[in-house]
C-alpha positions as CSV (number, residue, x, y, z in Angstrom):
1,X,0.0,0.1,0.0
2,X,1.5,3.4,-1.1
3,X,1.9,6.3,1.5
4,X,-0.7,8.3,-0.1
5,X,-3.2,5.5,0.0
6,X,-2.4,4.9,3.8
7,X,-2.7,8.6,4.5
8,X,-6.0,8.9,2.7
9,X,-7.5,6.6,5.2
10,X,-6.4,8.7,8.0
11,X,-9.7,10.6,8.6
12,X,-11.9,8.0,6.8
13,X,-11.4,4.5,8.2
14,X,-8.9,1.7,9.1
15,X,-5.1,2.0,8.8
16,X,-2.6,2.7,11.7
17,X,-2.6,6.4,11.2
18,X,-6.4,6.4,11.4
19,X,-6.0,4.5,14.7
20,X,-3.4,7.1,15.8
21,X,-5.9,10.0,15.0
22,X,-8.6,8.3,16.9
23,X,-6.5,7.7,19.8
24,X,-5.1,11.1,19.8
25,X,-8.5,12.5,19.7
26,X,-9.5,10.5,22.6
27,X,-6.7,11.4,24.6
28,X,-7.1,15.1,23.7
29,X,-10.9,14.9,24.4
30,X,-10.2,13.4,27.9
31,X,-7.5,16.0,28.6
32,X,-9.8,18.9,27.5
33,X,-12.7,17.3,29.3
34,X,-10.9,17.0,32.6
35,X,-9.6,20.6,32.1
36,X,-13.1,22.0,31.5
37,X,-14.5,20.0,34.6
38,X,-11.6,21.4,36.8
39,X,-12.4,24.9,35.5
40,X,-16.1,24.3,36.1
41,X,-15.5,23.3,39.5
42,X,-13.2,26.4,40.2
43,X,-15.9,28.8,38.6
44,X,-18.7,27.3,40.9
45,X,-16.6,27.6,44.1
46,X,-15.3,31.0,43.3
47,X,-18.7,32.2,42.3
48,X,-19.7,31.4,45.8
49,X,-16.9,33.1,47.4
50,X,-16.4,36.1,45.0
51,X,-18.9,38.9,43.9
52,X,-19.8,39.5,40.2
53,X,-17.9,42.7,40.5
54,X,-14.6,40.9,41.3
55,X,-15.2,38.5,38.4
56,X,-15.8,41.7,36.4
57,X,-12.5,43.2,37.5
58,X,-10.6,40.1,36.4
59,X,-12.5,40.2,33.1
60,X,-11.2,43.8,32.4
61,X,-7.7,42.6,33.0
62,X,-8.1,39.6,30.7
63,X,-9.6,41.7,28.1
64,X,-6.4,43.6,27.9
65,X,-4.1,40.6,27.7
66,X,-6.4,38.8,25.2
67,X,-6.7,41.8,23.0
68,X,-2.8,42.2,22.9
69,X,-2.3,38.4,22.4
70,X,-4.8,38.3,19.6
71,X,-3.3,41.4,17.9
72,X,0.0,39.9,18.0
73,X,-0.6,36.5,17.0
74,X,2.0,35.0,14.6
75,X,0.7,31.5,14.0
76,X,4.0,30.0,14.5
77,X,2.5,26.6,15.8
78,X,0.2,26.4,12.9
79,X,2.8,27.3,10.4
80,X,5.0,24.4,11.8
81,X,2.1,21.9,11.8
82,X,1.1,22.8,8.3
83,X,4.6,22.1,7.0
84,X,4.9,18.8,5.2
85,X,8.3,17.7,6.5
86,X,8.2,15.5,9.8
87,X,11.1,17.3,11.4
88,X,11.0,21.0,12.0
89,X,13.7,21.2,14.8
90,X,15.8,23.9,12.8
91,X,13.0,26.5,13.4
92,X,12.8,26.2,17.1
93,X,15.6,28.7,17.9
94,X,13.9,31.2,15.8
95,X,10.4,30.5,17.3
96,X,11.6,30.7,20.8
97,X,13.1,34.2,20.3
98,X,9.8,35.4,18.5
99,X,7.8,33.9,21.3
100,X,9.7,35.6,24.0
101,X,9.8,39.0,22.2
102,X,6.1,38.9,21.7
103,X,5.5,38.0,25.3
104,X,7.6,40.9,26.5
105,X,5.9,43.2,24.1
106,X,2.4,42.3,25.4
107,X,3.5,42.6,28.9
108,X,5.2,46.0,28.3
109,X,2.2,47.5,26.3
110,X,-0.2,46.1,29.1
111,X,1.7,47.9,31.8
112,X,1.8,51.2,30.0
113,X,-1.9,51.0,29.0
114,X,-3.2,49.9,32.4
115,X,-4.2,53.4,33.8
116,X,-6.0,54.2,30.5
117,X,-7.8,50.9,30.6
118,X,-9.2,51.8,33.9
119,X,-10.3,55.3,32.8
120,X,-12.0,53.7,29.7
121,X,-14.1,51.4,31.9
122,X,-14.8,54.2,34.4
123,X,-13.2,51.9,37.2
124,X,-11.1,52.6,40.0
125,X,-7.5,52.4,38.9
126,X,-6.5,51.1,42.3
127,X,-8.6,47.9,41.7
128,X,-7.8,47.5,37.8
129,X,-4.2,48.5,37.3
130,X,-2.4,46.1,39.8
131,X,-4.5,43.2,38.3
132,X,-3.2,44.1,34.9
133,X,0.3,44.4,36.1
134,X,0.1,40.9,37.7
135,X,-1.4,39.1,34.8
136,X,0.9,40.6,32.2
137,X,3.3,38.0,33.7
138,X,1.4,35.3,32.0
139,X,2.4,36.1,28.4
140,X,6.0,36.2,29.4
141,X,5.8,32.6,30.9
142,X,4.1,31.6,27.7
143,X,6.8,33.1,25.6
144,X,9.6,31.1,27.5
145,X,8.0,27.7,27.1
146,X,9.8,25.0,24.9
147,X,8.7,25.4,21.4
148,X,9.3,21.6,20.9
149,X,5.9,21.1,22.4
150,X,4.4,21.7,18.9
151,X,5.2,18.0,18.0
152,X,2.4,17.0,20.4
153,X,0.0,18.3,17.8
154,X,2.1,17.6,14.6
155,X,2.7,14.1,15.4
156,X,-0.8,13.5,17.1
157,X,0.8,12.6,20.3
158,X,-1.7,14.1,22.6
159,X,-1.0,11.9,25.5
160,X,2.3,13.8,26.0
161,X,0.2,16.9,26.0
162,X,-1.9,15.6,28.9
163,X,0.9,16.5,31.5
164,X,1.4,19.9,30.1
165,X,-2.2,20.9,30.1
166,X,-3.2,19.3,33.5
167,X,-0.1,21.1,35.1
168,X,-1.3,24.4,34.0
169,X,-5.1,24.0,34.9
170,X,-4.7,22.0,38.0
171,X,-2.2,24.7,39.4
172,X,-4.5,27.4,38.4
173,X,-7.5,25.8,40.1
174,X,-5.6,24.9,43.4
175,X,-3.9,28.3,43.7
176,X,-7.1,30.3,42.9
177,X,-9.4,28.3,45.3
178,X,-6.5,28.4,47.9
179,X,-6.0,32.1,47.6
180,X,-9.8,32.8,48.0
181,X,-10.2,30.5,51.0
182,X,-7.0,31.3,53.0
183,X,-5.9,34.8,51.8
184,X,-8.7,37.1,50.4
185,X,-12.0,36.7,48.5
186,X,-11.0,39.3,45.9
187,X,-10.2,39.1,42.0
188,X,-6.5,38.5,42.9
189,X,-7.5,34.9,43.6
190,X,-8.2,34.6,39.7
191,X,-5.2,36.5,38.8
192,X,-2.7,34.8,40.9
193,X,-4.0,31.4,39.9
194,X,-3.8,32.5,36.0
195,X,-0.1,33.5,36.3
196,X,0.7,30.3,38.4
197,X,-0.9,28.2,35.8
198,X,1.2,29.4,32.9
199,X,4.3,29.3,35.1
200,X,3.7,25.6,35.8
201,X,3.2,25.1,32.1
202,X,6.6,26.7,31.3
203,X,8.3,24.3,33.7
204,X,6.5,21.2,32.5
205,X,7.1,22.1,28.7
206,X,10.8,21.4,29.2
207,X,10.2,18.2,31.2
208,X,7.9,16.6,28.8
209,X,9.5,17.6,25.4
210,X,12.4,15.6,24.3
211,X,14.0,17.9,21.8
212,X,16.8,20.4,22.8
213,X,17.4,23.6,20.9
214,X,19.5,26.7,21.1
215,X,18.0,30.1,21.1
216,X,18.9,31.7,17.7
217,X,17.4,33.9,15.1
218,X,17.4,33.4,11.4
219,X,15.5,36.1,9.4
220,X,14.8,33.9,6.5
221,X,13.1,31.2,8.7
222,X,11.2,34.2,10.6
223,X,10.0,35.5,7.3
224,X,8.7,32.1,6.2
225,X,6.8,31.4,9.2
226,X,5.3,34.8,9.7
227,X,4.3,34.7,6.0
228,X,2.0,31.9,6.7
229,X,0.9,33.4,10.0
230,X,0.1,36.8,8.6
231,X,-3.6,35.9,7.8
232,X,-3.9,34.1,11.2
233,X,-2.9,37.5,12.8
234,X,-5.5,39.2,10.7
235,X,-8.1,36.5,11.9
236,X,-6.8,36.9,15.5
237,X,-7.3,40.6,15.4
238,X,-10.9,40.3,13.9
239,X,-11.6,37.3,16.2
240,X,-10.8,39.5,19.2
241,X,-13.0,42.4,18.1
242,X,-15.8,40.0,17.5
243,X,-15.4,37.5,20.3
244,X,-14.4,40.1,23.0
245,X,-16.0,43.2,21.4
246,X,-19.1,42.6,23.2
247,X,-17.5,42.2,26.5
248,X,-15.7,45.4,26.1
249,X,-19.1,47.1,25.3
250,X,-20.9,45.6,28.1
251,X,-18.1,46.8,30.5
252,X,-18.1,50.2,29.0
253,X,-22.0,50.6,28.8
254,X,-23.4,48.5,31.7
255,X,-20.5,48.4,34.3
256,X,-18.0,46.0,35.9
257,X,-20.7,44.0,37.7
258,X,-22.7,43.4,34.5
259,X,-19.3,42.3,32.8
260,X,-18.9,39.9,35.5
261,X,-22.5,38.4,34.9
262,X,-21.9,38.3,31.0
263,X,-18.4,36.6,31.0
264,X,-19.4,33.8,33.4
265,X,-22.5,33.3,31.4
266,X,-20.6,33.1,28.2
267,X,-17.9,30.7,29.7
268,X,-20.6,28.2,31.1
269,X,-22.8,28.5,28.1
270,X,-20.1,28.0,25.4
271,X,-18.0,25.3,27.4
272,X,-19.1,22.5,25.3
273,X,-18.7,24.3,22.0
274,X,-15.2,25.5,23.2
275,X,-14.1,22.0,24.1
276,X,-15.2,20.6,20.8
277,X,-13.5,23.4,18.8
278,X,-10.3,23.0,20.7
279,X,-10.1,19.3,20.4
280,X,-11.2,19.2,16.7
281,X,-8.7,22.0,15.7
282,X,-5.9,20.4,17.4
283,X,-6.6,16.8,16.0
284,X,-8.1,17.5,12.5
285,X,-5.7,20.1,11.3
286,X,-2.5,18.1,11.5
287,X,-4.5,15.1,10.1
288,X,-5.6,17.2,7.0
289,X,-2.1,18.6,6.5
290,X,-0.8,15.2,6.0
291,X,-3.3,14.4,3.2
292,X,-4.0,18.1,1.9
293,X,-3.5,17.1,-1.8
294,X,-6.0,14.2,-1.5
295,X,-9.4,16.3,-1.6
296,X,-11.7,13.2,-1.7
297,X,-10.0,12.0,1.6
298,X,-10.3,15.6,3.2
299,X,-13.9,15.7,2.0
300,X,-14.6,12.4,3.8
301,X,-12.8,13.4,6.9
302,X,-14.7,16.9,7.0
303,X,-18.0,14.9,6.9
304,X,-17.0,12.9,9.9
305,X,-15.6,15.8,11.7
306,X,-18.9,17.8,11.2
307,X,-21.0,14.9,12.2
308,X,-19.0,14.3,15.5
309,X,-19.0,18.0,16.4
310,X,-22.7,18.3,16.2
311,X,-23.4,15.0,17.7
312,X,-21.6,16.1,20.8
313,X,-22.2,19.8,20.9
314,X,-26.0,20.0,19.9
315,X,-27.4,17.9,23.0
316,X,-25.1,19.6,25.5
317,X,-26.1,22.9,24.2
318,X,-29.8,22.3,24.4
319,X,-29.2,20.7,27.7
320,X,-27.6,24.0,29.1
321,X,-30.6,26.0,27.9
322,X,-32.9,23.6,29.6
323,X,-31.2,23.3,33.0
324,X,-29.7,26.8,33.1
325,X,-32.1,28.4,35.8
326,X,-31.9,25.4,38.2
327,X,-28.1,25.0,37.8
328,X,-27.5,28.8,38.6
329,X,-30.0,28.6,41.6
330,X,-28.4,25.4,42.9
331,X,-24.7,25.9,42.3
332,X,-24.1,29.6,42.0
333,X,-26.6,31.3,44.2
334,X,-29.3,33.9,43.9
335,X,-26.7,36.8,43.3
336,X,-26.2,35.3,39.8
337,X,-29.8,35.1,38.8
338,X,-29.4,37.9,36.2
339,X,-27.1,35.9,34.0
340,X,-29.6,33.0,33.5
341,X,-31.5,34.5,30.3
342,X,-28.1,35.8,28.7
343,X,-26.7,32.4,29.4
344,X,-29.6,30.6,27.6
345,X,-29.3,33.0,24.6
346,X,-25.4,32.6,24.4
347,X,-25.9,28.9,24.4
348,X,-27.3,29.2,21.0
349,X,-24.3,30.9,19.7
350,X,-22.3,28.0,21.1
351,X,-24.5,25.5,19.1
352,X,-23.8,27.6,15.9
353,X,-20.2,27.4,16.8
354,X,-20.2,23.6,16.6
355,X,-21.4,23.7,13.1
356,X,-18.7,26.1,11.9
357,X,-16.0,24.7,14.0
358,X,-14.7,22.0,11.5
359,X,-14.2,24.7,8.7
360,X,-11.2,26.5,10.4
361,X,-8.8,23.6,10.7
362,X,-9.8,22.9,7.0
363,X,-8.9,26.3,5.8
364,X,-5.7,26.2,7.7
365,X,-4.5,22.8,6.6
366,X,-5.4,23.6,2.9
367,X,-3.2,26.7,3.1
368,X,-6.1,29.0,3.0
369,X,-5.9,30.8,6.5
370,X,-7.0,34.0,4.7
371,X,-10.6,32.7,4.5
372,X,-10.8,32.6,8.2
373,X,-10.0,36.3,8.1
374,X,-12.5,37.2,5.7
375,X,-15.3,35.3,7.4
376,X,-14.5,37.1,10.7
377,X,-15.1,40.4,8.8
378,X,-18.7,39.2,8.1
379,X,-19.4,38.3,11.8
380,X,-17.5,41.5,13.0
381,X,-19.7,43.8,10.8
382,X,-22.9,42.1,11.9
383,X,-22.0,42.5,15.7
384,X,-21.1,46.1,15.0
385,X,-24.4,46.8,13.4
386,X,-26.6,45.1,15.9
387,X,-25.0,45.4,19.4
388,X,-25.7,49.2,20.1
389,X,-29.4,49.1,19.1
390,X,-30.0,46.0,21.1
391,X,-28.1,46.9,24.2
392,X,-28.8,50.7,24.3
393,X,-31.3,51.8,22.1
394,X,-33.9,48.9,22.9
395,X,-32.4,48.7,26.3
396,X,-32.3,44.7,26.3
397,X,-29.0,44.9,28.4
398,X,-27.0,41.7,28.8
399,X,-29.7,39.9,26.7
400,X,-29.3,42.2,24.0
401,X,-25.5,41.8,23.8
402,X,-26.1,38.1,23.8
403,X,-28.7,38.3,20.8
404,X,-26.2,40.3,18.9
405,X,-23.6,37.7,19.2
406,X,-26.0,35.0,18.1
407,X,-26.9,37.0,14.9
408,X,-23.2,37.5,14.1
409,X,-22.6,33.9,14.6
410,X,-25.5,32.9,12.2
411,X,-24.1,35.4,9.6
412,X,-20.8,33.2,9.3
413,X,-22.6,30.2,8.2
414,X,-23.8,31.0,4.7
415,X,-20.5,32.1,3.5
416,X,-18.5,29.5,5.2
417,X,-20.8,26.7,3.5
418,X,-20.0,28.4,0.2
419,X,-16.2,28.3,0.7
420,X,-16.1,24.8,2.0
421,X,-18.2,23.7,-0.9
422,X,-15.7,25.1,-3.3
423,X,-12.6,23.9,-1.6
424,X,-13.5,20.2,-1.2
425,X,-16.3,20.0,-3.8
426,X,-18.8,19.2,-1.2
427,X,-22.6,19.1,-1.7
428,X,-24.8,21.7,0.1
429,X,-27.4,19.0,0.8
430,X,-24.8,16.9,2.7
431,X,-23.6,20.0,4.6
432,X,-27.3,20.6,5.8
433,X,-28.2,16.9,6.3
434,X,-25.2,15.9,8.4
435,X,-26.1,18.3,11.3
436,X,-29.9,17.7,10.9
437,X,-30.1,14.5,12.6
438,X,-28.3,15.4,15.9
439,X,-30.3,18.8,15.8
440,X,-33.7,16.7,15.7
441,X,-32.5,14.4,18.5
442,X,-31.5,17.4,20.6
443,X,-34.6,19.2,20.2
444,X,-36.7,16.1,21.2
445,X,-34.5,15.5,24.1
446,X,-34.8,19.2,25.3
447,X,-38.6,19.2,25.2
448,X,-38.8,15.9,27.1
449,X,-36.2,17.0,29.7
450,X,-37.7,20.4,30.1
451,X,-41.2,19.0,30.7
452,X,-39.8,16.4,33.3
453,X,-37.7,19.0,35.0
454,X,-40.5,21.6,35.4
455,X,-43.0,19.0,36.6
456,X,-40.6,18.0,39.3
457,X,-39.9,21.6,40.3
458,X,-43.7,22.4,40.4
459,X,-44.5,19.3,42.4
460,X,-41.6,19.4,44.8
461,X,-40.4,23.0,44.8
462,X,-36.9,21.9,44.6
463,X,-34.4,23.4,42.0
464,X,-31.7,20.9,42.8
465,X,-33.9,17.8,42.3
466,X,-35.3,19.4,39.1
467,X,-31.9,20.0,37.8
468,X,-31.0,16.2,38.5
469,X,-34.1,15.0,36.8
470,X,-33.5,17.2,33.7
471,X,-29.8,15.9,33.2
472,X,-30.8,12.4,33.8
473,X,-33.8,12.3,31.4
474,X,-31.8,14.2,28.7
475,X,-28.9,11.6,28.9
476,X,-31.4,8.7,28.4
477,X,-33.6,10.4,25.7
478,X,-30.8,11.7,23.3
479,X,-29.1,8.5,22.6
480,X,-32.5,6.7,22.3
481,X,-33.7,9.2,19.7
482,X,-30.4,8.9,17.9
483,X,-30.7,5.1,17.7
484,X,-34.1,5.3,16.1
485,X,-32.9,8.0,13.5
486,X,-30.0,5.6,12.8
487,X,-32.2,2.7,12.4
488,X,-34.7,4.4,10.1
489,X,-32.3,6.6,8.0
490,X,-28.6,5.4,8.5
491,X,-27.2,8.8,8.8
492,X,-23.7,7.6,9.7
493,X,-23.7,7.0,13.6
494,X,-22.7,3.4,13.3
495,X,-20.0,4.1,10.8
496,X,-18.5,6.6,13.2
497,X,-18.8,4.4,16.2
498,X,-17.1,1.7,14.3
499,X,-14.2,3.9,13.5
500,X,-14.1,4.9,17.1
501,X,-13.7,1.2,18.2
502,X,-11.2,0.6,15.6
503,X,-9.1,3.4,16.8
504,X,-9.2,2.2,20.2
């Protein structure tokens, strides 16, 4: 069997590389799932200890760092992953220097801009500025980490990434909760944990990566890498304006407390979509890159990726909408009640994200990262047009901001479908039908779970019991409906499960 034939099976069926991809996906899914669970525990505990205003203060500081990070995104890892050669060690010295310079630049600008940021958000500089100074250490730690960890993605060795990610998240969770419990119930609990997490990741990156390098700088290699990453930088800029622009406007127009509500609502509502997006992007892009010249294989892999993404994200998203109110009442407390409706609306955006998620790694692997940037323009324009009327003119507040985000997410889909269709010669009918089955199953599940949950709450007057009933009923109904749909229409579930078992 020739190499191309073997590789073409990577994202379709069979073959050792197919098994490697599935195993890598399982490891990454378990890693990211564990990380998300730890973060959820941290958020629930800290939401009980800290006020929404403290979350909002940390939110302001993170908006600064996130903005500078996105606006300086060089796409170095993506450029190395996309390269066809298996060994990219010669680039590590240059990558390390570029990473460090970028981290120092981000930190320096953040420190200088801190007083102006406090003024922009009409917040006490004594509360915001020190927080920004503290978390500015995070980008420096990230810039110092070992660039050889890129092989974990390039070679689909995600079991090695497990220690790296767990070290960062575990340290962040322990330090943040410990600070809040034993030192002070302030935003510094979040900030200290943030820096500690990236410091732990820095140390572990040199322990788990088995490649040595010397810091160096070669202009030719730098130009080569940045040339690929320039479109990712553009996409990063637009992604920030689109992804965090609503946060900035909420903080500016509605205040720090409202920002705390809004950011926590987003993180909880979009956790499944974020999880799926990260896992798919890290696993699928290197897989596509290996077979980028075999369009039929890429097309087959894209279908499987879209099916998997929607099968997982749709029921989780609908489930969040159903149980949002009893969840907030049970785990976060009454002080967080204003975030329930925005959280439900933002979950719709998370569901839309799961549909568009498979497109981004496809664009990058096929050497067209510029398409991501162009699609971000569409979403940004939609958000810019709708957010002010919904939030201020119509006075919908946090819910208005959430609706604007949903509208901008919906605007992304039609041009994305068109571009995917052209790149891999896919049929529109297939792109519609693949997510249709999990959508139907999720709606049925949501209706049944909601009816059961509300009946229990009405009869017993217990939000916690209602929450448990809603989750259990949804977990039973969804796979049952999927089984019926597969039995009647054979939409590809059995094929996906068969590949999963072969990969294991």
